[in-house]
Phi, psi and omega in degrees: 000129185287142180278127181297138181299151184291134182284121181261123177305136181269071181222023185298323182297342183272353179279118168268077183290329169308315184288327177299315182295319175299318179294327174296316178292321176300316179298320176310313185286318181293324179284334176297331177293321173294320176297312182298325172298312180300317185287325190249329192300312182295327176290318180297315182296326179304333180291335186211017173286156182302321178201168182299336182286342180266358185295337177263006189291320176300310181298321177301319176298322181298316177294322180295307181297333176296325176295312180297320176293329175297327176290326184281336185310305180316315184297314182295324181301322181284311187290329183264003174089030180116173180295317187293309174299329174299315181294327174292318183294314181296330182287328174296322177296318176307316177296323175293324177296322182294321174298308185307312182293325178298318183291325176297325174290323180290323182263001182054053179249112179297311184302313177295327174296318177292329176295319180295330175297318179296323175290322181291338183290332181292303179294334177291324178290321173298316175305320176301322187288349179299327184291336173268333182294331173300335181304330185268000185254356182219157179287166190303320190295336185259000186298313182297312182296321184282335172297322172295317179294321177298315180291349173296340175299345177293335178298314175298315181297324175298322178292302193282336180289315178288328178296311177290336173294318182291318188288333189257358185309319183250025183304319177242123189305318184267006182213081175302144178069353177297325179298325182302320184282339175292320179295322180293329178296319176293325175303310183290332176296317179289326173297324176297317179306309182306311188278354177261353182292123183305130166078357185282319175232125174227146178239152171300163179307136181208031174110169179071218179294325184295344182248015184293167180298146176099355178291147178275123189281154176313136181093359175098351184282144179259127179254112180293153180279148178088191183283138172212174177242160180266009183096352182242007176090000180264130186282145178299324182295324179282333180293327184258006184286316189300320183290007183303336181266011180309316180302315178297320179297314183299308181304316180293325180287326176294314183287345174277353177262119185308316182304320174294308180305318182294322182286326179288318177308310181298318178299319183290311181294321180290312176306315181296308177301317179295321181292320185298325185266345186255318186303316186271007182296319180302320183290323178293318180293316179301325177295338181256019170082014177282141180287164176294327173301317177295322178294314177302322176295321177293314174301320174300321176293318173303312181296325182289324176293328178295321186246330182308320183288358179295343172300329177241342182298317181298318178291329182290320179297314179303323186273316183260344181099165187285331186287317177298321179294315177297322179301311178301315185299319179304318179297322177294327179296320174300313182297316178298318186286340176290313181298317179289332179283334183294328184188180183234026182276172179303318180300318177292315176296317179293308184299308186298322183284322178302308187287329178296317174301319179295317177303312176301317187297309186294320175297315188292312178296316180296315179292320175305315178307305178305309180300315179297317178299314181299312182306320186282322178298313183288334177290320174296313176294330179286339180252018185294335183277359183273139188264315186293129183296313186290321177292322176298317179297319178296314181296317180303317179294320176295320180297313174301313182300318181297318180295316177297320178295317174305319177295320178292323178303317178295314186295312186277340173292318182289327183291315178305312178294318178304312180298321179294322179296328191290334176294302175305324180294323177294325182280333186251327176246357169079166189301298189300321180290339178292343185290340178306320182302321183297318180294315178299309179301318180298319179296322181292321179296319182293322176300317181298320181297311182297315183287321176303320181297315184291325180282328177296313180299320178292325177300310180298323173295321183286327169299318176297315178303312182296323180295321181290325173295325178290323175300312181299320173292000000 
């Protein structure tokens, strides 16, 4: 008997692969700035910071500001007329930040370097949102995979960032590290070129000018601008006035779901532990006599660990679910801390940072997939009462963005706090003792995974019980 052919979903036309590729390339450029900053900023600031405890402050400021800018992104998307215009503006801000940082190194101004970190955080937050932007470009079944595909751009960023940082460190003899920020300016210029190519990346209506009256709604219907009636004397304006709080409703409903809270907690704990153990690595290596070339090699291995698994981690989440993948990632945090606690040789730094990056990738991709799924579901639920298709599309996009932004705020605030703490910790409790944080965070992540699994199992059992009761009736 012949085996029937596998049913292939007829939604291939719904995948905007050129845009997905462009976002991956954009993330590569954006992330190269992050990796270059991680490689160079703490070392640059150590030459003119007020004290050794302040050496990690500029990089920590970047992470803290990243949280604040993540909160502001949904508003910027609306005020600037959508994601695309926002990405163009933030690329320009990145170029300004690069000039400011380069001048800070030239003038040996710690304050200016901190200001540049605040500016760098805006395009970094925009780059982080690329993984959510892809959700509107592909159907639901492909979203975990495409989140991973966008993040694979981080592989290129992981390679080119430390490489151009090492090559440009001494571009200006009297201003070490100033050349690094010249290179970051070029990276942001190239990103601006990508998002400025007409028709390469387009997003569905999501607020601002893109959701203005007169836009053609999905399905071909036209929603006129201004007041209109629905045939019963009720104005469309009145009909659609109530759901203005849809984003707030979606955020509240998302955080009421323990699975969502667990995913956000795992994203925050993994990012925080990674920042705490990675940010001071260049300083810890310098204190032990390693060269800047060796430091950049270790950072490169860490960044490859962070993004190389993206080729398979998104698919693993789609196949096995987000919890098992996050649990494996948490286990790798334990392994990484053991390796780095065991010694301070080049092998310990390279191996530990590589495994730390892989663990982060699995936890972060798994958590992001769950956050993305819940944000889309609760955005849909919050907008169920909206009749107008164009208004509903705009409100759904705003609601999902607000939920995703709230998750990123928690994640990057925790990462920023961890980075701030890493400098004083390195000075007071030293490198090997700092690895305890990796073990503690891994334990907490496993607890969240376990409890989320228990609650999901109970929920499924309740659903089955309800269905059986209905069948008997």
